[in-house]
PyMOL Python script that loads the backbone (N, CA, C, O; Angstrom):
from pymol import cmd

cmd.read_pdbstr("""\
ATOM      1  N   MET A   1     -49.347  88.263  18.810  1.00  0.00           N
ATOM      2  CA  MET A   1     -48.525  89.057  19.703  1.00  0.00           C
ATOM      3  C   MET A   1     -47.315  89.540  18.913  1.00  0.00           C
ATOM      4  O   MET A   1     -46.667  88.767  18.207  1.00  0.00           O
ATOM      5  N   ASN A   2     -47.023  90.821  19.043  1.00  0.00           N
ATOM      6  CA  ASN A   2     -45.869  91.332  18.312  1.00  0.00           C
ATOM      7  C   ASN A   2     -44.574  91.043  19.075  1.00  0.00           C
ATOM      8  O   ASN A   2     -44.588  90.663  20.246  1.00  0.00           O
ATOM      9  N   LEU A   3     -43.471  91.234  18.381  1.00  0.00           N
ATOM     10  CA  LEU A   3     -42.165  90.874  18.930  1.00  0.00           C
ATOM     11  C   LEU A   3     -41.779  91.728  20.143  1.00  0.00           C
ATOM     12  O   LEU A   3     -41.127  91.237  21.065  1.00  0.00           O
ATOM     13  N   LYS A   4     -42.177  92.993  20.141  1.00  0.00           N
ATOM     14  CA  LYS A   4     -41.848  93.883  21.262  1.00  0.00           C
ATOM     15  C   LYS A   4     -42.544  93.411  22.537  1.00  0.00           C
ATOM     16  O   LYS A   4     -41.940  93.403  23.609  1.00  0.00           O
ATOM     17  N   THR A   5     -43.810  93.019  22.423  1.00  0.00           N
ATOM     18  CA  THR A   5     -44.556  92.511  23.574  1.00  0.00           C
ATOM     19  C   THR A   5     -43.955  91.202  24.064  1.00  0.00           C
ATOM     20  O   THR A   5     -43.817  90.992  25.269  1.00  0.00           O
ATOM     21  N   ALA A   6     -43.595  90.317  23.127  1.00  0.00           N
ATOM     22  CA  ALA A   6     -42.981  89.041  23.499  1.00  0.00           C
ATOM     23  C   ALA A   6     -41.664  89.272  24.240  1.00  0.00           C
ATOM     24  O   ALA A   6     -41.367  88.591  25.221  1.00  0.00           O
ATOM     25  N   LYS A   7     -40.880  90.235  23.762  1.00  0.00           N
ATOM     26  CA  LYS A   7     -39.606  90.542  24.416  1.00  0.00           C
ATOM     27  C   LYS A   7     -39.842  91.064  25.837  1.00  0.00           C
ATOM     28  O   LYS A   7     -39.103  90.713  26.757  1.00  0.00           O
ATOM     29  N   THR A   8     -40.861  91.895  26.017  1.00  0.00           N
ATOM     30  CA  THR A   8     -41.192  92.424  27.341  1.00  0.00           C
ATOM     31  C   THR A   8     -41.613  91.311  28.288  1.00  0.00           C
ATOM     32  O   THR A   8     -41.183  91.279  29.441  1.00  0.00           O
ATOM     33  N   VAL A   9     -42.454  90.397  27.807  1.00  0.00           N
ATOM     34  CA  VAL A   9     -42.899  89.277  28.645  1.00  0.00           C
ATOM     35  C   VAL A   9     -41.713  88.394  29.024  1.00  0.00           C
ATOM     36  O   VAL A   9     -41.613  87.948  30.167  1.00  0.00           O
ATOM     37  N   LEU A  10     -40.820  88.141  28.076  1.00  0.00           N
ATOM     38  CA  LEU A  10     -39.638  87.329  28.386  1.00  0.00           C
ATOM     39  C   LEU A  10     -38.741  88.009  29.420  1.00  0.00           C
ATOM     40  O   LEU A  10     -38.160  87.339  30.274  1.00  0.00           O
ATOM     41  N   MET A  11     -38.628  89.333  29.346  1.00  0.00           N
ATOM     42  CA  MET A  11     -37.839  90.061  30.349  1.00  0.00           C
ATOM     43  C   MET A  11     -38.486  89.947  31.731  1.00  0.00           C
ATOM     44  O   MET A  11     -37.791  89.753  32.728  1.00  0.00           O
ATOM     45  N   ILE A  12     -39.805  90.068  31.790  1.00  0.00           N
ATOM     46  CA  ILE A  12     -40.514  89.951  33.068  1.00  0.00           C
ATOM     47  C   ILE A  12     -40.335  88.549  33.643  1.00  0.00           C
ATOM     48  O   ILE A  12     -40.093  88.396  34.840  1.00  0.00           O
ATOM     49  N   LEU A  13     -40.455  87.521  32.793  1.00  0.00           N
ATOM     50  CA  LEU A  13     -40.237  86.155  33.268  1.00  0.00           C
ATOM     51  C   LEU A  13     -38.807  85.966  33.780  1.00  0.00           C
ATOM     52  O   LEU A  13     -38.589  85.249  34.757  1.00  0.00           O
ATOM     53  N   GLY A  14     -37.845  86.598  33.134  1.00  0.00           N
ATOM     54  CA  GLY A  14     -36.456  86.524  33.592  1.00  0.00           C
ATOM     55  C   GLY A  14     -36.263  87.162  34.957  1.00  0.00           C
ATOM     56  O   GLY A  14     -35.543  86.631  35.803  1.00  0.00           O
ATOM     57  N   VAL A  15     -36.909  88.306  35.169  1.00  0.00           N
ATOM     58  CA  VAL A  15     -36.821  88.985  36.466  1.00  0.00           C
ATOM     59  C   VAL A  15     -37.493  88.133  37.549  1.00  0.00           C
ATOM     60  O   VAL A  15     -36.969  88.008  38.656  1.00  0.00           O
ATOM     61  N   LEU A  16     -38.654  87.547  37.227  1.00  0.00           N
ATOM     62  CA  LEU A  16     -39.333  86.672  38.196  1.00  0.00           C
ATOM     63  C   LEU A  16     -38.474  85.459  38.545  1.00  0.00           C
ATOM     64  O   LEU A  16     -38.416  85.044  39.703  1.00  0.00           O
ATOM     65  N   LEU A  17     -37.816  84.900  37.547  1.00  0.00           N
ATOM     66  CA  LEU A  17     -36.944  83.757  37.796  1.00  0.00           C
ATOM     67  C   LEU A  17     -35.777  84.145  38.699  1.00  0.00           C
ATOM     68  O   LEU A  17     -35.434  83.411  39.625  1.00  0.00           O
ATOM     69  N   ALA A  18     -35.172  85.293  38.430  1.00  0.00           N
ATOM     70  CA  ALA A  18     -34.060  85.754  39.266  1.00  0.00           C
ATOM     71  C   ALA A  18     -34.520  86.001  40.704  1.00  0.00           C
ATOM     72  O   ALA A  18     -33.825  85.637  41.654  1.00  0.00           O
ATOM     73  N   ALA A  19     -35.686  86.617  40.858  1.00  0.00           N
ATOM     74  CA  ALA A  19     -36.205  86.881  42.207  1.00  0.00           C
ATOM     75  C   ALA A  19     -36.517  85.578  42.939  1.00  0.00           C
ATOM     76  O   ALA A  19     -36.251  85.454  44.134  1.00  0.00           O
ATOM     77  N   SER A  20     -37.073  84.622  42.229  1.00  0.00           N
ATOM     78  CA  SER A  20     -37.387  83.341  42.844  1.00  0.00           C
ATOM     79  C   SER A  20     -36.116  82.577  43.215  1.00  0.00           C
ATOM     80  O   SER A  20     -36.055  81.943  44.268  1.00  0.00           O
ATOM     81  N   LEU A  21     -35.112  82.638  42.358  1.00  0.00           N
ATOM     82  CA  LEU A  21     -33.830  82.005  42.693  1.00  0.00           C
ATOM     83  C   LEU A  21     -33.220  82.626  43.944  1.00  0.00           C
ATOM     84  O   LEU A  21     -32.724  81.920  44.823  1.00  0.00           O
ATOM     85  N   LEU A  22     -33.262  83.942  44.013  1.00  0.00           N
ATOM     86  CA  LEU A  22     -32.738  84.633  45.191  1.00  0.00           C
ATOM     87  C   LEU A  22     -33.528  84.250  46.442  1.00  0.00           C
ATOM     88  O   LEU A  22     -32.950  84.028  47.506  1.00  0.00           O
ATOM     89  N   GLY A  23     -34.855  84.176  46.304  1.00  0.00           N
ATOM     90  CA  GLY A  23     -35.688  83.752  47.442  1.00  0.00           C
ATOM     91  C   GLY A  23     -35.348  82.351  47.898  1.00  0.00           C
ATOM     92  O   GLY A  23     -35.314  82.077  49.098  1.00  0.00           O
ATOM     93  N   GLY A  24     -35.095  81.459  46.950  1.00  0.00           N
ATOM     94  CA  GLY A  24     -34.730  80.092  47.298  1.00  0.00           C
ATOM     95  C   GLY A  24     -33.379  80.012  47.991  1.00  0.00           C
ATOM     96  O   GLY A  24     -33.191  79.232  48.925  1.00  0.00           O
ATOM     97  N   ILE A  25     -32.445  80.824  47.526  1.00  0.00           N
ATOM     98  CA  ILE A  25     -31.111  80.833  48.143  1.00  0.00           C
ATOM     99  C   ILE A  25     -31.175  81.387  49.558  1.00  0.00           C
ATOM    100  O   ILE A  25     -30.538  80.852  50.466  1.00  0.00           O
ATOM    101  N   LEU A  26     -31.936  82.450  49.750  1.00  0.00           N
ATOM    102  CA  LEU A  26     -31.987  83.100  51.056  1.00  0.00           C
ATOM    103  C   LEU A  26     -32.809  82.323  52.081  1.00  0.00           C
ATOM    104  O   LEU A  26     -32.457  82.301  53.260  1.00  0.00           O
ATOM    105  N   THR A  27     -33.895  81.687  51.651  1.00  0.00           N
ATOM    106  CA  THR A  27     -34.779  81.023  52.614  1.00  0.00           C
ATOM    107  C   THR A  27     -34.594  79.521  52.695  1.00  0.00           C
ATOM    108  O   THR A  27     -35.035  78.895  53.659  1.00  0.00           O
ATOM    109  N   LYS A  28     -33.941  78.927  51.689  1.00  0.00           N
ATOM    110  CA  LYS A  28     -33.731  77.469  51.633  1.00  0.00           C
ATOM    111  C   LYS A  28     -35.047  76.691  51.616  1.00  0.00           C
ATOM    112  O   LYS A  28     -35.089  75.541  52.053  1.00  0.00           O
ATOM    113  N   LYS A  29     -36.119  77.307  51.117  1.00  0.00           N
ATOM    114  CA  LYS A  29     -37.422  76.639  51.030  1.00  0.00           C
ATOM    115  C   LYS A  29     -37.520  75.920  49.684  1.00  0.00           C
ATOM    116  O   LYS A  29     -37.173  76.479  48.644  1.00  0.00           O
ATOM    117  N   GLU A  30     -37.991  74.692  49.720  1.00  0.00           N
ATOM    118  CA  GLU A  30     -38.113  73.881  48.516  1.00  0.00           C
ATOM    119  C   GLU A  30     -39.136  74.463  47.531  1.00  0.00           C
ATOM    120  O   GLU A  30     -39.018  74.272  46.321  1.00  0.00           O
ATOM    121  N   LEU A  31     -40.120  75.158  48.049  1.00  0.00           N
ATOM    122  CA  LEU A  31     -41.147  75.760  47.210  1.00  0.00           C
ATOM    123  C   LEU A  31     -40.541  76.675  46.141  1.00  0.00           C
ATOM    124  O   LEU A  31     -41.001  76.693  44.999  1.00  0.00           O
ATOM    125  N   PHE A  32     -39.526  77.420  46.512  1.00  0.00           N
ATOM    126  CA  PHE A  32     -38.892  78.331  45.554  1.00  0.00           C
ATOM    127  C   PHE A  32     -38.222  77.571  44.401  1.00  0.00           C
ATOM    128  O   PHE A  32     -38.216  78.048  43.267  1.00  0.00           O
ATOM    129  N   TYR A  33     -37.668  76.411  44.684  1.00  0.00           N
ATOM    130  CA  TYR A  33     -37.026  75.638  43.631  1.00  0.00           C
ATOM    131  C   TYR A  33     -38.050  75.086  42.649  1.00  0.00           C
ATOM    132  O   TYR A  33     -37.789  75.030  41.448  1.00  0.00           O
ATOM    133  N   TRP A  34     -39.208  74.679  43.148  1.00  0.00           N
ATOM    134  CA  TRP A  34     -40.287  74.236  42.267  1.00  0.00           C
ATOM    135  C   TRP A  34     -40.816  75.418  41.446  1.00  0.00           C
ATOM    136  O   TRP A  34     -41.141  75.270  40.268  1.00  0.00           O
ATOM    137  N   LEU A  35     -40.897  76.571  42.073  1.00  0.00           N
ATOM    138  CA  LEU A  35     -41.331  77.773  41.368  1.00  0.00           C
ATOM    139  C   LEU A  35     -40.320  78.158  40.286  1.00  0.00           C
ATOM    140  O   LEU A  35     -40.708  78.576  39.195  1.00  0.00           O
ATOM    141  N   ASP A  36     -39.028  78.019  40.585  1.00  0.00           N
ATOM    142  CA  ASP A  36     -37.983  78.279  39.588  1.00  0.00           C
ATOM    143  C   ASP A  36     -38.150  77.375  38.367  1.00  0.00           C
ATOM    144  O   ASP A  36     -38.060  77.829  37.227  1.00  0.00           O
ATOM    145  N   ALA A  37     -38.391  76.101  38.623  1.00  0.00           N
ATOM    146  CA  ALA A  37     -38.565  75.148  37.522  1.00  0.00           C
ATOM    147  C   ALA A  37     -39.795  75.495  36.690  1.00  0.00           C
ATOM    148  O   ALA A  37     -39.756  75.406  35.463  1.00  0.00           O
ATOM    149  N   LEU A  38     -40.872  75.886  37.337  1.00  0.00           N
ATOM    150  CA  LEU A  38     -42.096  76.256  36.635  1.00  0.00           C
ATOM    151  C   LEU A  38     -41.892  77.516  35.782  1.00  0.00           C
ATOM    152  O   LEU A  38     -42.315  77.564  34.627  1.00  0.00           O
ATOM    153  N   ILE A  39     -41.245  78.528  36.356  1.00  0.00           N
ATOM    154  CA  ILE A  39     -40.994  79.769  35.615  1.00  0.00           C
ATOM    155  C   ILE A  39     -40.059  79.503  34.434  1.00  0.00           C
ATOM    156  O   ILE A  39     -40.273  80.038  33.346  1.00  0.00           O
ATOM    157  N   ALA A  40     -39.033  78.687  34.635  1.00  0.00           N
ATOM    158  CA  ALA A  40     -38.106  78.363  33.545  1.00  0.00           C
ATOM    159  C   ALA A  40     -38.838  77.618  32.430  1.00  0.00           C
ATOM    160  O   ALA A  40     -38.615  77.904  31.254  1.00  0.00           O
ATOM    161  N   LEU A  41     -39.695  76.683  32.774  1.00  0.00           N
ATOM    162  CA  LEU A  41     -40.464  75.949  31.775  1.00  0.00           C
ATOM    163  C   LEU A  41     -41.404  76.888  31.010  1.00  0.00           C
ATOM    164  O   LEU A  41     -41.514  76.801  29.787  1.00  0.00           O
ATOM    165  N   CYS A  42     -42.073  77.776  31.729  1.00  0.00           N
ATOM    166  CA  CYS A  42     -42.958  78.758  31.085  1.00  0.00           C
ATOM    167  C   CYS A  42     -42.173  79.663  30.137  1.00  0.00           C
ATOM    168  O   CYS A  42     -42.658  80.000  29.057  1.00  0.00           O
ATOM    169  N   THR A  43     -40.976  80.054  30.534  1.00  0.00           N
ATOM    170  CA  THR A  43     -40.140  80.905  29.687  1.00  0.00           C
ATOM    171  C   THR A  43     -39.764  80.190  28.399  1.00  0.00           C
ATOM    172  O   THR A  43     -39.824  80.781  27.321  1.00  0.00           O
ATOM    173  N   ILE A  44     -39.381  78.940  28.499  1.00  0.00           N
ATOM    174  CA  ILE A  44     -39.004  78.174  27.314  1.00  0.00           C
ATOM    175  C   ILE A  44     -40.190  77.997  26.376  1.00  0.00           C
ATOM    176  O   ILE A  44     -40.069  78.209  25.169  1.00  0.00           O
ATOM    177  N   VAL A  45     -41.333  77.609  26.926  1.00  0.00           N
ATOM    178  CA  VAL A  45     -42.532  77.416  26.107  1.00  0.00           C
ATOM    179  C   VAL A  45     -42.948  78.731  25.456  1.00  0.00           C
ATOM    180  O   VAL A  45     -43.274  78.758  24.270  1.00  0.00           O
ATOM    181  N   PHE A  46     -42.940  79.815  26.219  1.00  0.00           N
ATOM    182  CA  PHE A  46     -43.317  81.117  25.670  1.00  0.00           C
ATOM    183  C   PHE A  46     -42.376  81.517  24.536  1.00  0.00           C
ATOM    184  O   PHE A  46     -42.821  82.023  23.505  1.00  0.00           O
ATOM    185  N   HIS A  47     -41.091  81.294  24.726  1.00  0.00           N
ATOM    186  CA  HIS A  47     -40.099  81.649  23.713  1.00  0.00           C
ATOM    187  C   HIS A  47     -40.343  80.874  22.415  1.00  0.00           C
ATOM    188  O   HIS A  47     -40.297  81.449  21.327  1.00  0.00           O
ATOM    189  N   VAL A  48     -40.596  79.591  22.530  1.00  0.00           N
ATOM    190  CA  VAL A  48     -40.815  78.762  21.341  1.00  0.00           C
ATOM    191  C   VAL A  48     -42.124  79.130  20.639  1.00  0.00           C
ATOM    192  O   VAL A  48     -42.186  79.134  19.409  1.00  0.00           O
ATOM    193  N   VAL A  49     -43.157  79.434  21.405  1.00  0.00           N
ATOM    194  CA  VAL A  49     -44.463  79.711  20.813  1.00  0.00           C
ATOM    195  C   VAL A  49     -44.559  81.118  20.228  1.00  0.00           C
ATOM    196  O   VAL A  49     -45.133  81.293  19.153  1.00  0.00           O
ATOM    197  N   PHE A  50     -44.016  82.117  20.905  1.00  0.00           N
ATOM    198  CA  PHE A  50     -44.261  83.502  20.505  1.00  0.00           C
ATOM    199  C   PHE A  50     -43.083  84.230  19.852  1.00  0.00           C
ATOM    200  O   PHE A  50     -43.278  85.314  19.303  1.00  0.00           O
ATOM    201  N   TRP A  51     -41.869  83.674  19.893  1.00  0.00           N
ATOM    202  CA  TRP A  51     -40.725  84.377  19.313  1.00  0.00           C
ATOM    203  C   TRP A  51     -40.650  84.040  17.834  1.00  0.00           C
ATOM    204  O   TRP A  51     -39.815  83.244  17.403  1.00  0.00           O
ATOM    205  N   ARG A  52     -41.541  84.661  17.060  1.00  0.00           N
ATOM    206  CA  ARG A  52     -41.673  84.351  15.641  1.00  0.00           C
ATOM    207  C   ARG A  52     -41.559  85.611  14.797  1.00  0.00           C
ATOM    208  O   ARG A  52     -41.849  86.716  15.258  1.00  0.00           O
ATOM    209  N   CYS A  53     -41.135  85.426  13.557  1.00  0.00           N
ATOM    210  CA  CYS A  53     -41.040  86.532  12.609  1.00  0.00           C
ATOM    211  C   CYS A  53     -42.442  87.060  12.317  1.00  0.00           C
ATOM    212  O   CYS A  53     -43.353  86.271  12.065  1.00  0.00           O
ATOM    213  N   PRO A  54     -42.631  88.382  12.346  1.00  0.00           N
ATOM    214  CA  PRO A  54     -43.957  88.930  12.082  1.00  0.00           C
ATOM    215  C   PRO A  54     -44.408  88.737  10.630  1.00  0.00           C
ATOM    216  O   PRO A  54     -45.601  88.816  10.335  1.00  0.00           O
ATOM    217  N   LYS A  55     -43.467  88.486   9.732  1.00  0.00           N
ATOM    218  CA  LYS A  55     -43.826  88.337   8.317  1.00  0.00           C
ATOM    219  C   LYS A  55     -44.091  86.872   7.944  1.00  0.00           C
ATOM    220  O   LYS A  55     -45.173  86.549   7.453  1.00  0.00           O
ATOM    221  N   CYS A  56     -43.119  85.988   8.171  1.00  0.00           N
ATOM    222  CA  CYS A  56     -43.274  84.587   7.746  1.00  0.00           C
ATOM    223  C   CYS A  56     -43.754  83.660   8.863  1.00  0.00           C
ATOM    224  O   CYS A  56     -44.099  82.509   8.596  1.00  0.00           O
ATOM    225  N   ARG A  57     -43.783  84.136  10.100  1.00  0.00           N
ATOM    226  CA  ARG A  57     -44.262  83.401  11.272  1.00  0.00           C
ATOM    227  C   ARG A  57     -43.416  82.176  11.639  1.00  0.00           C
ATOM    228  O   ARG A  57     -43.891  81.290  12.349  1.00  0.00           O
ATOM    229  N   LYS A  58     -42.176  82.120  11.163  1.00  0.00           N
ATOM    230  CA  LYS A  58     -41.286  81.028  11.549  1.00  0.00           C
ATOM    231  C   LYS A  58     -40.527  81.419  12.812  1.00  0.00           C
ATOM    232  O   LYS A  58     -40.293  82.599  13.076  1.00  0.00           O
ATOM    233  N   TRP A  59     -40.144  80.395  13.593  1.00  0.00           N
ATOM    234  CA  TRP A  59     -39.429  80.630  14.842  1.00  0.00           C
ATOM    235  C   TRP A  59     -38.054  81.197  14.547  1.00  0.00           C
ATOM    236  O   TRP A  59     -37.324  80.669  13.708  1.00  0.00           O
ATOM    237  N   MET A  60     -37.698  82.280  15.243  1.00  0.00           N
ATOM    238  CA  MET A  60     -36.466  83.005  14.959  1.00  0.00           C
ATOM    239  C   MET A  60     -35.279  82.573  15.804  1.00  0.00           C
ATOM    240  O   MET A  60     -34.188  83.118  15.641  1.00  0.00           O
ATOM    241  N   GLY A  61     -35.454  81.623  16.690  1.00  0.00           N
ATOM    242  CA  GLY A  61     -34.343  81.223  17.552  1.00  0.00           C
ATOM    243  C   GLY A  61     -33.982  82.363  18.488  1.00  0.00           C
ATOM    244  O   GLY A  61     -34.858  82.924  19.146  1.00  0.00           O
ATOM    245  N   GLY A  62     -32.731  82.704  18.553  1.00  0.00           N
ATOM    246  CA  GLY A  62     -32.292  83.783  19.434  1.00  0.00           C
ATOM    247  C   GLY A  62     -32.087  85.104  18.725  1.00  0.00           C
ATOM    248  O   GLY A  62     -31.653  86.074  19.346  1.00  0.00           O
ATOM    249  N   ARG A  63     -32.388  85.166  17.444  1.00  0.00           N
ATOM    250  CA  ARG A  63     -32.134  86.371  16.654  1.00  0.00           C
ATOM    251  C   ARG A  63     -33.114  87.478  17.004  1.00  0.00           C
ATOM    252  O   ARG A  63     -34.285  87.213  17.271  1.00  0.00           O
ATOM    253  N   GLU A  64     -32.642  88.709  17.003  1.00  0.00           N
ATOM    254  CA  GLU A  64     -33.490  89.865  17.272  1.00  0.00           C
ATOM    255  C   GLU A  64     -33.432  90.896  16.159  1.00  0.00           C
ATOM    256  O   GLU A  64     -34.281  91.785  16.101  1.00  0.00           O
ATOM    257  N   ASP A  65     -32.453  90.797  15.279  1.00  0.00           N
ATOM    258  CA  ASP A  65     -32.248  91.850  14.289  1.00  0.00           C
ATOM    259  C   ASP A  65     -32.825  91.519  12.919  1.00  0.00           C
ATOM    260  O   ASP A  65     -33.293  92.417  12.218  1.00  0.00           O
ATOM    261  N   GLN A  66     -32.801  90.242  12.523  1.00  0.00           N
ATOM    262  CA  GLN A  66     -33.244  89.865  11.191  1.00  0.00           C
ATOM    263  C   GLN A  66     -33.723  88.410  11.204  1.00  0.00           C
ATOM    264  O   GLN A  66     -33.118  87.555  11.851  1.00  0.00           O
ATOM    265  N   CYS A  67     -34.802  88.143  10.493  1.00  0.00           N
ATOM    266  CA  CYS A  67     -35.330  86.778  10.396  1.00  0.00           C
ATOM    267  C   CYS A  67     -34.359  85.935   9.567  1.00  0.00           C
ATOM    268  O   CYS A  67     -33.986  86.341   8.466  1.00  0.00           O
ATOM    269  N   PRO A  68     -33.941  84.766  10.074  1.00  0.00           N
ATOM    270  CA  PRO A  68     -33.011  83.931   9.331  1.00  0.00           C
ATOM    271  C   PRO A  68     -33.655  83.238   8.119  1.00  0.00           C
ATOM    272  O   PRO A  68     -32.945  82.687   7.277  1.00  0.00           O
ATOM    273  N   PHE A  69     -34.979  83.261   8.025  1.00  0.00           N
ATOM    274  CA  PHE A  69     -35.668  82.562   6.941  1.00  0.00           C
ATOM    275  C   PHE A  69     -36.049  83.484   5.787  1.00  0.00           C
ATOM    276  O   PHE A  69     -35.731  83.202   4.632  1.00  0.00           O
ATOM    277  N   CYS A  70     -36.737  84.598   6.104  1.00  0.00           N
ATOM    278  CA  CYS A  70     -37.193  85.484   5.026  1.00  0.00           C
ATOM    279  C   CYS A  70     -36.345  86.739   4.894  1.00  0.00           C
ATOM    280  O   CYS A  70     -36.477  87.470   3.913  1.00  0.00           O
ATOM    281  N   GLY A  71     -35.474  87.002   5.867  1.00  0.00           N
ATOM    282  CA  GLY A  71     -34.585  88.151   5.791  1.00  0.00           C
ATOM    283  C   GLY A  71     -35.196  89.472   6.233  1.00  0.00           C
ATOM    284  O   GLY A  71     -34.581  90.525   6.066  1.00  0.00           O
ATOM    285  N   THR A  72     -36.399  89.428   6.795  1.00  0.00           N
ATOM    286  CA  THR A  72     -37.053  90.645   7.257  1.00  0.00           C
ATOM    287  C   THR A  72     -36.243  91.293   8.373  1.00  0.00           C
ATOM    288  O   THR A  72     -35.919  90.641   9.366  1.00  0.00           O
ATOM    289  N   LYS A  73     -35.916  92.560   8.215  1.00  0.00           N
ATOM    290  CA  LYS A  73     -35.197  93.297   9.253  1.00  0.00           C
ATOM    291  C   LYS A  73     -36.203  93.734  10.301  1.00  0.00           C
ATOM    292  O   LYS A  73     -37.279  94.231   9.967  1.00  0.00           O
ATOM    293  N   LEU A  74     -35.862  93.551  11.553  1.00  0.00           N
ATOM    294  CA  LEU A  74     -36.756  93.876  12.652  1.00  0.00           C
ATOM    295  C   LEU A  74     -36.280  95.107  13.379  1.00  0.00           C
ATOM    296  O   LEU A  74     -35.086  95.410  13.388  1.00  0.00           O
ATOM    297  N   LYS A  75     -37.202  95.817  13.987  1.00  0.00           N
ATOM    298  CA  LYS A  75     -36.868  97.055  14.712  1.00  0.00           C
ATOM    299  C   LYS A  75     -36.192  96.740  16.011  1.00  0.00           C
ATOM    300  O   LYS A  75     -35.837  97.650  16.759  1.00  0.00           O
TER     301      LYS A  75
END
""", "prot")
cmd.dss("prot")
cmd.show_as("cartoon", "prot")
cmd.util.cbc("prot")
cmd.orient("prot")
């Protein structure tokens, strides 16, 4: 998976998390809080697994502009 696709998926997961949080606040249903925890866990796992440098394949942390390991500049 390329970095642009990973960034898009992370944005979608963020929007889903925000919508679920809002649903939980408005309805006070416990189901939304469990859904929030599940979406947050999926976001963390996805970030760790797929947020990697396309050249050296090492995890980039929160960086978006340049790989901290090999120095590859990213678009």
